[in-house]
N, C-alpha and C positions, 0 to 999 in steps of 0.2 A: 852205391846205387840201390834203390829200393826195388826189390823183385817180388813184392807182394802182389797177389792176383788183383786184377782190376775188375770192379763190379760191372755187370752188363749195363750198357747205356751210358757209360762214363765218357765225357768229352776228353779226348787225348790229343797230344801232338805227336805225329809220326815223324821220326828222324832216322829211319832205316836206310837200306841200300837203294831203294827206288826213289831217287832224288826228285823226280817229277811228281811224286805223291806226298812230299813233305808238307806238313801243315795239320790243320784240325780235322779230326774224324771222330766218329762215335764208335767205341770199341764194344764188340760182342764176342763171346766165346766162339771159336771156329768149331763147327759141328761136323766137319768132314770126317770120314772114317780114319784117315791117317792121323789127324790131330787128336781124335778120340783115343786111339790106341796109344799115342805118345803120352797123353795125360794118364791113362791107366797104368802104363809101365813106369813112367818117370815122375809123374805128378806135375809136369810142365804144361801150363795152359797156353795155347796159341789163340790168336784173335783174328776175327774178321773186322775190318775197318770200313765203316759206312761213311759216305760223303754226307755231311749234315744238310747240304743244300739239295741233295738228291740228283744232282746234275751228272755225276759220273759214277761208274761202278767203283766199288771199293777194292781193298786188298784182302786176301785170305792167307792163312797160315803164318801170321805175323808173330814174331817172338816178342816176349814181354820187354826185353832189353831195347827194342826198337820204338817203344812208345812211352810217353810220360803223361800222367794225368795233367790236364790243363788247370791252371789256377788263375783266379781273377787277376787281370792286368797283363797276362802273357798273350802273345800273338804268334 
């Protein structure tokens, strides 16, 4: 599994524990204090996921392992 950081604004597929949120999102680094501290201490980046349509709130504090960059042809 690729655990390389995802550039801000990347379209990703969420497949984490919140099944009702599975699908396409826009990934941005999570800027909350807890995730910032985690990144400083361990180097792990957490993400905020934004709904591309803007219809729903996104998820925050998302682990890299829960998202995969979207590639052409995937849904």
